[in-house]
BATOR-126079 format. One record per residue: x negated, y negated, z negated of N, C-alpha, C, O in turn; residue in one letter. Coordinates in steps of 0.02 Angstrom, whole numbers, padded with zeros to 5 digits, always signed. Each point is the difference from the previous one (the first is absolute). Layout:
N
XYZXYZXYZXYZA...
END
This chain:
328
+02490+01381+00087-00031+00001-00061-00050+00043+00000-00038-00014-00047X+00020+00064+00080-00047+00059+00017-00068-00058+00017-00056-00001-00027X+00083-00043+00082-00054-00033+00025-00008-00061-00027-00026-00041+00038X+00043+00017-00105+00000-00037-00038-00061+00013-00050-00039-00039-00028X+00045+00112+00026-00045+00012-00083-00088+00012+00057-00054-00029-00013X+00066+00073+00066-00046-00002+00030-00055-00067+00022-00061-00001+00000X+00119-00065+00023-00059-00026-00015-00026-00056-00063-00039-00047+00005X+00082+00075-00072-00030-00046-00049-00069+00083-00034-00049-00005-00038X+00071+00054+00067-00080+00056-00026-00039-00040+00055-00059-00010-00013X+00085-00016+00073-00081+00000+00046-00008-00055-00035-00048+00009-00038X+00077-00076+00029-00043-00051-00044-00016+00011-00092-00023-00041-00039X+00040+00096+00029-00037+00005-00090-00071+00053+00041-00053+00009-00029X+00065+00012+00081-00077+00034+00014-00044-00040+00013-00055+00006-00026X+00071-00064+00074-00045-00051+00000-00004-00044-00039-00040-00044+00014X+00067+00040-00062-00043-00040-00070-00041+00009-00017-00052-00031-00009X+00088+00136-00009-00077+00010-00037-00071+00022+00029-00053+00020-00025X+00078-00034+00097-00068+00016+00058-00048-00074-00018-00061-00003-00005X+00116-00059-00001-00045-00064+00002-00061-00008-00048+00003+00028-00054X-00049-00059+00067-00047-00020-00030+00025-00050-00075+00035-00050+00013X-00046+00057-00064+00023-00034-00061-00062-00077-00003-00061-00003+00002X+00115-00048-00009-00022-00076+00019-00069-00002-00070+00010+00022-00057X-00048-00040+00071-00063-00033-00046+00041-00032-00048+00047-00029+00026X-00052+00025-00108+00010-00075-00024-00047-00020-00064-00032+00045-00027X+00029-00089+00012-00017+00006-00070-00012+00044-00047-00058+00014-00016X+00105+00012-00010+00016+00072-00025-00036+00053+00015-00008+00046-00040X-00019-00049+00106-00041+00048+00006-00068+00001-00035-00038+00049-00001X+00025-00109-00028-00072-00008+00005-00020-00048-00069-00056-00018-00018X+00121+00004-00012-00025-00070-00050-00021+00040-00066-00021-00038-00044X+00022+00118+00024-00019+00025-00060-00080+00026-00002-00039+00011-00046X+00035-00006+00122-00073+00020+00018-00046-00059+00007+00010-00042+00044X-00055+00039-00081-00051-00062+00001-00051+00005+00065-00017-00053+00027X-00003+00108-00006-00058-00006+00043+00040-00015+00058-00021-00042+00040X+00096+00082-00026-00003-00014+00079+00057-00076-00027-00010-00037+00048X+00055+00001-00091-00012-00076+00003-00067-00034+00016-00002-00049+00037X-00051+00075-00065-00041-00057+00020-00036+00028+00104-00029-00035+00041X+00045+00090-00040-00038+00023+00073+00065-00057+00043-00011-00052+00032X+00068+00082-00044+00050-00067+00035+00027-00051+00001+00041-00014+00044X-00061-00034-00103+00029-00061-00033-00061-00053-00036+00003-00060-00015X-00067+00118+00010-00070-00037-00042+00034-00014-00063-00039-00038-00028X+00078+00045-00002+00035-00018-00079+00030+00043-00026+00039+00039+00028X-00059-00040-00104+00030+00031-00035+00092+00005+00011+00030-00032+00043X-00005+00070-00081+00093-00021-00013+00006-00025-00044+00056+00015-00020X-00092-00066-00031+00012-00051-00034+00000-00069+00034+00042-00038-00023X-00078+00016+00072-00020-00032+00068+00067-00011+00035+00030-00052+00011X-00012+00135+00008+00027-00015+00063+00080-00013-00031+00043-00011+00043X-00029+00012-00093+00062-00017-00044+00001-00074-00019+00045-00028-00029X-00084+00009+00044-00020-00090-00015+00026-00035+00064+00042-00045+00000X-00071+00070+00051+00011+00003+00058+00031+00012+00035-00007-00009+00060X+00059+00038-00091+00075+00035+00045+00051-00075-00059+00046-00034+00022X-00070+00028-00078+00037-00054-00027-00013-00057-00005+00038-00044-00021X-00098+00037+00041-00019-00100+00049+00049+00003+00059+00040-00047+00003X-00035+00098+00047+00053+00016+00077+00050+00012-00027+00036-00036+00033X-00003+00059-00069+00070-00014-00021+00018-00046-00030+00059-00005-00016X-00106-00041+00001+00018-00060-00051+00025-00059+00068+00040-00046-00009X-00068+00058+00064-00038-00047+00074+00077+00018+00032+00025-00047+00031X-00001+00087-00035+00069-00003+00042+00050-00017-00015+00004-00030-00053X+00038+00038+00081+00014+00048+00099-00032-00044+00044-00011-00061-00002X-00004+00124+00059-00088-00035+00043+00065-00025+00048+00059+00018+00000X-00102-00075+00046+00026-00006+00076-00066+00049+00031-00061-00008-00003X+00110+00065+00035-00060+00054+00034-00018-00027+00063+00040-00017+00044X-00098+00015-00042-00037-00030+00078+00035+00028+00061+00010-00040+00045X+00011+00101-00037+00027+00021+00039+00096-00012+00011+00039+00036+00031X-00030-00079-00057+00063-00025+00011+00061+00033-00028+00056-00024+00005X-00073+00083-00037+00051+00035-00021-00017+00040-00076-00037+00048+00005X+00054-00059-00050+00008+00037-00059-00028+00069+00011+00014+00032+00050X-00061-00007-00108-00016+00078+00012+00060+00018-00068+00002-00044-00044X+00036+00094+00036+00033-00001-00057-00023+00097-00018+00007+00024-00056X-00033+00014+00113+00002+00068-00025-00059+00002-00040+00001+00051-00034X-00047-00081+00025-00060+00016-00053+00001-00038-00059+00017-00059+00006X-00034+00087-00074+00010-00077-00045-00051-00011-00005-00041+00042+00019X+00014-00118-00055-00058-00029-00003-00049+00017-00027-00049-00034-00012X+00059+00099-00004-00099+00034-00032-00014+00052+00043-00043+00036-00026X+00066-00012+00094-00020+00027+00060-00016-00035+00036-00050+00014+00033X+00095-00094-00018-00009-00033+00039-00074-00030-00014-00039-00014+00047X+00022+00006-00115-00077-00026-00018-00026+00064+00009-00057-00007+00022X+00071+00070-00028-00071+00045-00002-00009+00009+00057-00056+00023+00012X+00100-00034+00051-00023+00003+00062-00044-00058+00005-00059+00014+00012X+00073-00068-00018-00041-00054+00024-00074-00008-00014-00043-00029+00033X+00038+00074-00110-00054+00012-00048-00036+00035+00036-00058-00020+00001X+00075+00100+00052-00006+00055+00012-00050-00043+00082-00054+00016+00026X+00096-00063-00010-00013-00031+00093-00087-00030-00050-00055+00016+00023X+00060-00053-00080-00055-00034+00005-00057+00012-00034-00051-00034+00000X+00067+00116-00049-00052+00039-00028-00028+00064+00058-00058+00022-00006X+00103+00004+00059-00023+00045+00031-00001-00035+00084-00023+00036+00044X+00043-00089-00029+00003-00012+00068+00053+00050+00031-00002-00010+00060X+00044+00055-00072+00048+00017+00022+00038-00022+00078+00022-00052+00025X-00028+00098-00014+00041-00027+00098+00089-00007-00043+00031+00022-00049X-00025-00058+00095+00067-00010+00003+00068+00059+00017+00058+00006-00021X-00090+00021+00056+00016+00087+00023+00004+00020-00040+00051+00034+00002X-00088-00027-00068-00034+00073-00060+00045-00041-00032+00048+00033-00020X-00041-00118+00002+00051+00003-00061+00064+00007+00012+00030+00015-00051X+00005-00020+00098+00075+00004+00019+00008+00092-00008+00049+00025-00027X-00116+00021+00061+00013+00054-00028+00002+00024-00070+00029+00048-00024X-00062-00090+00001-00022+00052-00085+00064-00043-00027+00014+00017-00057X+00038-00077+00087+00042-00010-00046+00064-00004+00035+00050-00028-00022X-00060+00075+00106+00065+00012+00010+00043-00059+00029+00055-00026-00006X-00094+00020+00030+00047-00092+00028-00036-00011+00074-00024+00044+00035X+00025-00110-00021+00007-00023+00072-00104-00046-00007-00043-00012-00042X+00053+00006+00097-00069-00035-00011+00012-00085+00020-00045-00042-00005X+00083+00034+00017+00051-00065-00017+00016-00008-00069+00016-00057-00016X-00017+00089-00015+00033-00026-00079-00087+00009-00025-00030-00050-00019X+00001+00105+00021-00076-00010-00019-00019-00085+00003-00012-00038-00047X+00013+00028+00100-00017-00099+00026+00023-00015-00028-00038-00017-00046X+00119-00001+00023+00023-00040-00028-00029-00018-00069-00026-00052-00020X+00046+00134-00020-00024+00001-00069-00067-00033-00020-00012-00029-00052X-00043+00042+00120-00060-00033-00035-00024-00061+00034-00057-00022-00009X+00114-00014+00061-00025-00059-00012+00027-00036-00036-00032-00046-00026X+00107+00059+00014+00050-00038-00065-00066+00020-00076-00016-00047-00036X-00009+00103+00024-00031+00010-00063-00084-00052-00023-00021-00030-00049X-00007+00048+00131-00060-00022-00022+00020-00093-00004-00024-00030-00048X+00057-00002+00086+00022-00075-00028+00035+00001-00065+00002-00057-00024X+00030+00106-00016+00022-00015-00053-00053-00006-00044-00007-00048-00038X-00041+00107+00041-00064+00012-00051-00036-00065-00006-00024-00028-00049X+00029+00006+00133-00068-00057+00010+00024-00053-00029-00038-00044-00018X+00111+00040+00006+00044-00060-00046-00043-00010-00068-00042-00042-00017X+00077+00110-00022+00009+00021-00069-00075+00001-00011-00022-00039-00042X-00024+00082+00076-00081+00003-00034-00052-00039+00008-00035-00029-00042X+00032+00029+00133-00051-00060-00008+00012-00080+00001-00046-00035-00021X+00119-00003+00049+00010-00055+00007+00030-00017-00073-00009-00056-00022X+00055+00117-00025+00019-00022-00055-00050+00022-00058+00010-00023-00056X-00049+00056+00064-00047+00023-00040-00072-00051-00003-00021-00050-00029X+00002+00098+00076-00069-00024+00002-00008-00056+00039-00040-00032-00034X+00053-00009+00093-00001-00069+00003+00011-00063-00056-00032-00051-00015X+00098+00083-00010+00012-00060-00042-00032+00015-00050-00016-00057-00017X-00014+00101-00034-00017-00005-00048-00087-00031+00010-00037-00028-00041X+00025+00048+00114-00065-00033-00008-00084+00019-00016-00010+00058-00018X-00037-00092+00023-00059+00027-00025+00004-00012-00077+00025-00052-00022X-00041+00082-00003-00010+00005-00091-00065-00075-00002-00052-00013+00030X+00095-00020-00084-00064-00042-00028-00071+00032-00031-00002+00054-00029X-00061-00102+00041-00048+00029-00022+00002+00036-00086-00029+00049-00022X+00068-00089-00004+00014+00007-00073+00049+00069-00012+00017+00019-00057X+00000+00006+00105+00061+00044+00002-00066+00044+00011-00023+00032-00047X-00005-00030+00105-00074+00039+00046-00032+00011-00047+00005+00061+00003X-00039-00071-00052-00021-00018-00041+00010+00068-00066-00038+00045-00019X+00094-00061+00003+00051+00032-00065+00012+00102+00026+00032+00041-00033X-00060-00029+00081-00023+00063+00053-00060+00010+00030-00001+00052+00032X-00047-00082-00032-00068+00005+00014-00015+00060-00001-00004+00026-00055X-00012+00022+00120-00048+00053-00011-00078-00018-00017-00024-00057-00002X-00006+00110-00009-00090-00017-00033-00024-00012+00064-00057-00024+00005X+00096+00038+00055-00053+00032+00073+00000-00122+00023-00023-00036+00045X+00063+00025-00109+00013-00093+00041-00040-00019-00060+00006-00060-00010X-00054+00097-00046-00003-00042-00049-00059-00079+00030-00008-00051-00033X-00021+00067+00097-00039-00034+00039+00025-00053-00005-00020-00050-00030X+00063+00058+00060+00065-00053+00044+00074-00030-00036+00056-00004+00025X-00075-00008-00074+00059-00005-00032+00050-00067-00004+00053-00015-00029X-00109-00021+00081+00080-00060+00000+00015+00045+00087+00017-00044+00040X-00018+00118-00001+00022+00007+00035+00092-00003+00013+00037-00011-00048X-00016+00020+00107+00108-00018+00002-00001+00044+00026+00032+00048-00021X-00080-00042+00097+00040+00066+00045-00074+00010+00038-00037-00047+00014X+00021+00119+00000-00029+00029+00028+00024+00008+00074+00025+00053+00017X-00033-00117+00039+00039+00050+00070-00041+00024+00059-00060-00007+00013X+00113+00041+00022-00046+00040+00041+00066-00004+00062+00059-00015-00009X-00094+00033+00073+00043+00021+00083+00019+00069+00012-00046+00042+00004X+00092-00028+00001+00017+00063+00035+00019+00028+00058+00043-00044+00006X-00037+00069+00031+00038+00003+00080+00020+00070+00013-00033+00052-00006X+00108-00064+00031+00025+00070+00024+00005-00017+00077+00012-00053+00028X-00029+00138+00001+00016-00011+00068+00077-00004+00017+00045+00011-00040X-00034-00030+00111+00058-00005+00043+00000+00015+00076-00053-00009+00030X+00116+00035+00009-00021+00006+00067-00023-00047+00028+00009-00050-00035X-00034+00039+00079-00038-00041+00037+00092-00049+00041+00055+00020+00017X-00092-00093-00019+00057-00034+00002+00000-00017+00090-00047-00006+00039X+00095+00004-00032+00031+00009+00102-00032-00071+00004-00028+00001+00055X+00016-00070-00087-00011-00065+00023-00062+00007-00009-00013+00022-00056X-00034-00034+00092-00091-00013+00029+00004-00032-00049-00009+00035-00050X+00022-00100+00036-00037-00045-00051+00031+00028-00077-00024-00028-00049X+00077+00083+00036-00011+00015-00082-00029+00048+00022-00021+00018-00055X-00006+00034+00102-00050+00066-00004-00051-00059-00020-00017+00010-00058X-00018-00076+00088-00053-00024-00035-00007+00001-00042-00052+00026-00021X+00111-00062-00036-00004-00034-00042-00013+00070-00048-00046+00004-00041X+00092+00046+00056+00020+00048-00067-00065+00059+00032+00016+00059-00004X-00080-00075+00031-00055+00051+00013-00046-00010-00087-00023-00049-00029X+00023+00097+00018-00068+00002-00072-00053+00019+00034-00005+00052+00032X-00053-00112-00041-00069+00035+00022-00031+00043-00060-00052+00029+00017X+00076-00015-00097-00018+00013-00032+00026+00071+00004-00036+00049+00006X+00118-00048-00010+00006+00054+00025+00002+00058+00066+00011+00060+00005X-00028-00115+00038+00002+00027+00070+00066+00019+00026-00004+00042+00046X+00070-00063-00062+00073+00023+00009+00042-00066-00016-00017-00043-00041X+00084+00040+00085+00050-00068-00017+00019+00026-00064+00018+00058-00010X-00026-00124-00051+00035-00001-00062+00019-00040+00007+00005-00036+00049X+00017+00030-00121+00026-00070-00052-00025-00003-00065-00021+00051-00027X+00021-00106-00003-00048+00004-00065+00025-00048-00054+00022-00054+00020X-00022+00062-00072+00040-00040-00071-00064-00003-00041-00045+00040-00013X+00058-00104-00004-00067+00001-00085+00055+00013-00050+00058-00017-00008X-00111+00064-00028+00041+00020-00084-00040-00009-00048-00047+00040+00003X+00045-00082-00053-00011-00009-00061+00042+00046-00041+00058+00019+00009X-00102-00004-00059+00018+00024-00067-00053-00045-00072-00061-00009+00002X+00093-00004-00038-00007-00016-00085-00067+00048-00024-00015+00056+00021X-00016-00091-00064-00058+00043-00036+00035+00078-00021-00031+00053+00004X+00092-00058-00025+00026+00070-00030+00017+00051+00061+00026+00056-00002X-00052-00102+00067+00023+00050+00057+00078+00025+00015+00022+00055+00017X+00016-00130-00034+00075+00008+00036-00020-00022+00065-00059-00016+00009X+00104+00011+00043+00005-00032+00053+00050-00056-00011+00052+00018-00027X-00057-00079+00041+00015-00069-00038+00012-00028+00084+00057-00024+00004X-00089+00020+00055+00017-00025+00038-00017+00037+00082-00053+00021+00024X+00086-00022-00010+00005+00027+00099+00026-00042+00041+00051-00028-00020X-00071+00015+00073-00002-00049+00044+00049+00021+00064+00040+00044-00018X-00034-00059+00073+00056-00013+00052-00071+00078+00040-00057+00012-00022X+00091+00019+00076-00050+00032+00035-00026-00044+00064+00044-00026+00035X-00090+00019-00024-00039-00023+00052-00038+00022+00052-00035+00048-00017X+00026-00067+00079-00027+00050+00046-00081+00023-00032-00034-00028-00043X+00021+00083+00079-00063+00029-00014-00052-00032+00006-00044+00013-00041X+00029-00065+00095-00039-00042+00007-00017-00055-00043-00059-00010-00012X+00104-00026-00012+00001-00040-00066-00038+00022-00053+00008+00054-00028X-00072-00117+00009-00066+00015-00030+00042-00001-00073+00058-00019+00000X-00096+00045-00073+00042-00012-00053-00010-00057-00027+00035-00012-00049X-00104-00061+00079+00002-00038-00034+00090-00044+00026+00033-00030-00042X-00014+00035+00104+00045-00024+00046+00084+00027-00035+00056-00025-00003X-00080+00075-00015+00066+00037-00058+00026-00048-00062+00054-00025-00014X-00128+00027-00020+00021-00032-00063+00007-00069+00021+00036-00030-00040X-00066-00026+00110-00004-00049-00010+00095-00006-00007+00040-00032-00035X-00040+00076+00084+00108-00018+00025+00058+00029-00048+00060-00014-00001X-00097+00062-00040+00059+00060-00037+00029-00066-00070+00054-00006-00029X-00117-00033+00024+00045-00038-00061-00022+00031-00086+00034-00011-00050X-00091+00047+00053-00010+00040-00044-00033-00059-00049+00021-00007-00057X-00087-00046+00089-00034-00049-00031+00047-00051-00043-00012-00014-00059X+00053-00005+00089+00037-00046-00033+00041+00040-00053+00047-00032-00024X-00055+00088+00005+00031+00039-00047-00034-00006-00085+00029-00004-00054X-00119+00005+00075-00045-00005-00044-00019-00096-00042+00008-00057+00022X-00034+00084-00083+00000-00061-00034-00078-00031-00027-00042+00045-00003X+00020-00105-00016-00065-00001+00004-00051+00031-00041-00008-00032-00051X-00018+00068+00054-00024+00041-00070+00010+00066+00034-00045+00037-00018X+00103+00009+00079-00010+00061+00021-00085-00002+00035-00040-00041+00021X+00047+00131-00035-00045+00039+00070+00027+00050+00015+00039+00042-00020X-00082-00061+00081+00052+00047+00034-00063+00050+00026-00051-00030+00017X+00051+00098-00012-00029+00064+00012-00008+00034+00063+00042+00045-00004X-00066-00039+00053+00001+00015+00051-00054+00022+00022-00052-00003-00033X+00057+00038+00113-00047+00018+00041-00027-00044+00041+00027-00054+00014X-00098+00081+00015-00046-00053+00049+00073-00036+00049+00022-00058-00003X-00004+00098+00033+00060-00030+00065+00020-00070-00044-00010-00047+00039X+00032+00024-00096+00034-00045-00015-00044-00043-00014-00025-00002-00056X+00007-00037+00105-00047-00050-00006+00024-00064+00013-00008-00031+00052X+00057+00003-00130+00049-00035+00013-00034-00058-00054+00044-00033-00027X-00108+00016+00007-00012-00065-00016+00007-00053-00006-00004-00033-00051X+00019+00012+00120+00020-00086+00031+00088+00016-00008+00037-00042+00026X-00015+00084-00051+00093+00018+00010+00012-00022-00067+00042-00045+00002X-00065+00059-00066+00010+00008-00055+00008-00068-00038-00042-00045-00007X+00126+00051-00022+00015-00070-00037-00057-00022-00065-00036+00040-00029X+00037-00107+00017-00056-00031-00038-00003+00071-00086+00055+00012-00023X-00091+00011+00003-00028+00019-00049+00038+00075+00012+00043+00011-00043X-00049+00029+00080+00033+00059+00021-00080+00029+00029-00039-00030+00038X+00030+00106-00073-00085+00006+00012+00020+00078+00052+00052+00033+00008X-00103-00029+00013+00000+00053+00063-00070+00044-00042-00058-00020-00006X+00087+00088-00020-00065+00059+00008+00006+00057+00055+00045+00041+00013X-00121-00056+00020+00021+00042+00061-00098+00039+00002-00054-00029-00010X+00069+00099+00025-00083+00011+00012-00045-00017+00017+00008+00003+00061X-00081-00029-00074-00027-00049+00043-00011+00041+00055+00013+00060+00000X-00047-00105+00073-00039+00006+00060-00045+00030-00010-00026-00002-00055X-00008+00055+00121-00052-00005-00013-00033-00052+00079+00029-00003+00054X-00079-00024-00068+00005-00035+00068-00076-00011+00016+00014-00037+00047X-00073+00038-00047-00062+00020+00024-00042+00030-00035-00060+00008+00016X+00097+00019-00082-00019+00036-00053+00001+00067+00027+00026+00001+00056X-00043+00048-00074-00014+00093+00042+00045+00030-00067+00037+00047+00011X-00042-00079-00092+00031+00016-00038+00027-00034-00071-00032-00043-00030X+00087+00067+00011+00017-00051-00058-00052-00013-00061-00046+00037-00016X+00064-00103-00019-00053+00013-00071+00033+00060-00027+00041+00040+00022X-00075-00047-00086+00030+00049-00069+00061-00057-00017+00054+00031-00001X-00045-00095-00011+00074-00031-00023+00037+00010+00057+00049+00034-00013X-00053-00050+00071+00058+00026+00047+00011+00052+00036+00017-00004+00059X-00027+00062-00092+00003+00083-00009+00069-00017-00050+00061+00006+00008X-00109-00032-00071+00081+00016-00058+00054-00041+00005+00056+00007-00023X-00086-00062+00064+00056-00034+00010+00067+00032+00084+00060-00014+00003X-00087+00042+00032+00027+00038+00037+00011+00058-00025+00015+00031+00051X-00011+00009-00098+00011+00052-00027+00059-00027-00075+00036+00043-00025X-00034-00090+00007+00039-00026-00053+00065-00036+00041+00055+00002-00027X-00063-00037+00098+00090-00010+00009-00008+00045+00039+00059+00005+00016X-00088+00041+00020+00044+00075+00015+00024+00033-00031+00046+00035+00021X-00072-00032-00101+00051+00036-00027+00047-00023-00034+00038+00039-00028X-00030-00095+00024+00059-00051+00002+00062+00014+00065+00060+00012-00006X-00093-00019+00053+00051-00043+00030+00019+00083+00049+00029-00001+00054X-00049+00056-00083+00027+00089+00032+00063-00009-00005+00037+00022+00044X-00013-00053-00094+00064+00027-00038+00050-00016+00061+00054+00029+00003X-00075-00089+00060+00044-00022+00037+00004+00047+00058+00054+00010+00026X-00105+00017-00005-00015+00065+00034+00034+00048-00022+00040+00027+00039X-00044-00011-00088+00053+00063-00038+00056-00041+00001+00021+00036-00045X+00023-00074+00053+00058-00025-00008+00003+00024+00076+00020+00058+00007X-00038-00098+00060+00015+00007+00052-00002+00080+00028+00033+00017+00048X-00080+00034-00090+00015+00060+00024+00067+00027+00009+00028+00019+00051X-00003-00024-00126+00072-00006-00041+00039-00031+00043+00053+00028+00013X-00063-00071+00008+00047-00008+00067-00005+00032+00057+00048-00001+00039X-00085+00022-00029-00022+00055+00073+00046+00057-00012+00037+00026+00041X-00048-00006-00129+00051+00068+00016+00033+00001+00017+00012+00054+00027X+00042-00106-00019+00060-00015+00056+00001+00003+00046+00001-00048+00038X-00001+00136-00012-00011+00019+00069+00047-00061+00042-00048-00029+00026X+00088+00004-00011+00042-00051+00046-00066-00035+00013+00001-00018+00059X-00053+00003-00086-00048-00060+00005-00042+00031+00038-00037-00030+00039X+00038+00104-00045-00058+00027+00085+00000-00030+00040-00050-00031+00017X+00119+00028+00020+00036-00022+00044+00056-00020+00023+00044+00033+00027X-00048-00107-00044+00097-00020-00015+00024+00028+00075-00021-00005+00057X+00072+00036-00088+00057+00022+00074+00012-00035+00046+00001-00053-00032X+00013+00033+00101+00011-00049+00060+00075-00029-00034+00005-00059-00016X+00037+00095+00009+00079-00015-00022+00000-00056-00074+00045-00043-00005X-00079+00047-00028-00020-00028-00053-00047-00062+00008-00005-00043-00044X-00041+00040+00119-00043-00047-00018+00017-00085-00033-00038-00034-00035X+00116+00016+00064+00022-00058-00023-00014-00005-00091-00015-00050-00033X+00027+00121+00010+00003-00008-00084-00088-00001-00027-00006-00005-00061X-00053+00010+00097-00044+00033-00019-00036-00063-00040-00053+00026-00019X+00053-00093-00003-00012-00031-00044+00047+00004-00080-00021-00017-00056X+00093+00048+00075+00027+00010-00058-00014+00068-00021-00013+00014-00059X+00017+00042+00121-00054+00075-00042-00049-00019-00052-00001+00022-00057X-00050-00073+00089-00084+00010-00030+00001-00036-00071-00043+00009-00043X+00106-00056+00037-00012-00018-00062+00052+00036-00054-00002-00011-00061X+00047+00052+00092+00056+00024-00055-00068+00070+00000+00005+00029-00054X-00035-00012+00078-00034+00070-00025-00050-00059-00027-00038+00048-00001X+00003-00101-00020-00051-00026-00039+00049-00007-00073-00030+00009-00053X+00104-00026+00052+00024-00018-00053+00020+00069-00039+00005-00002-00062X+00008+00078+00107+00019+00058-00037-00069+00016-00012-00001+00045-00041X-00062-00063+00060-00071+00024-00037+00023-00008-00056+00000+00056-00027X+00025-00106-00016+00003-00053-00056+00025+00038-00068-00020-00001-00059X+00079+00040+00098+00027+00046-00054-00016+00067+00001+00041+00031-00035X-00078+00003+00057-00056+00036-00006-00038-00010-00065+00002-00056-00025X-00040+00109-00007-00052+00000-00046-00036-00055+00004-00005-00034+00051X-00025+00020-00111-00067-00057+00032-00059+00023+00013-00020+00054-00022X-00016-00095+00063-00062+00022+00036-00055+00019-00046-00043+00040+00020X+00043-00061-00071-00042-00011-00084-00001+00037-00023+00048-00015-00035X-00067+00077+00011+00009+00031-00068+00011-00026-00051+00040+00015-00045X-00095-00077+00050+00013-00045-00087+00037-00024+00011+00031-00002-00053X+00013-00039+00107+00071-00055-00003+00065+00089-00037+00044+00006-00042X-00076+00037+00087+00067+00059-00004+00006+00032-00085+00052+00012-00029X-00131-00002-00001+00010-00011-00043+00028-00029-00055+00020+00028-00051X-00022-00111+00069+00001-00039-00057+00093-00001+00005+00041+00002-00046X-00033-00004+00100+00103+00015-00006+00014+00064-00003+00058+00020+00007X-00125+00033-00021+00052+00085-00031+00020+00005+00082+00060+00012+00009X-00088-00018+00035+00052+00027+00076-00023+00050+00020-00055-00007+00026X+00082+00077-00029-00025+00041+00042-00029+00023+00060+00044-00018+00039X-00087+00047-00003-00015+00010+00068+00041+00039+00052+00010+00059-00013X+00004-00073+00045+00057+00062+00052-00046+00037+00010-00060-00005-00010X+00110+00066+00043-00051+00047+00037-00006-00016+00072+00035-00032+00039X-00098+00068-00034-00033-00035+00075+00017+00065+00070-00017-00011+00058X
END
């Protein structure tokens, strides 16, 4: 009897010393912590949780079902991985679990969230029609009322591939590093409406546009805004126009009209650059961990879809729909 009491007391002492596991309950009522760990408000988190729960039950990536964590805490763990790029060991320590469980959850939830938000919403809805774009056209697009998208390419660094041919393809002269890159497009209201797969860093912007199928989604009368790297006039479908800044050839400077055009195009297409900055706020894209490289495209596209759940980039759009800015 005394021996059993000693063992029980030892177990109680160990439980007292054990670090409490992190849960969504620890941060859900603190807007600043929610933004830090998830990049979302509590309301948006609850919407995501509801969508994920409706999709379940899951076929877990690891082949075994995670039963000791709620859906909300598994979602929190995944968002922390995307937002802060915490190492699996760090997450295992915070949530009092094993690295295998962390890997199982993140692989499963990245697939699930990608299917819901990117495949089921962003890709299924597609690029808004020109008529819809005009319904939320900001002032910066007044000169380009027929614009349907502004496009840009963005790059993400990666580990040096072991295969020599892959090394050559992945090396980006622009970044002087081994990268992968994707094409992103925003509507005039700055909502992200298209994201390609990831391509090796050496792939030209023009080649990505030609391969990813974006031009097939446009119609006669549509206008594309882009920078000088997108010299794709020979690839445009009939009736689709492209507006890029003029090139300096033999001249030493632009004419007044050309300078004004550069300013107007830059003022309009800067929204896609700002959207890309928001995508890069998900720290996992600063350098995708090698163990998740097989998910690179899904991770990037998921981050793009998650940006659309944040407050609008344009103040006039936020004011129009009475959306408050989150804490920065």
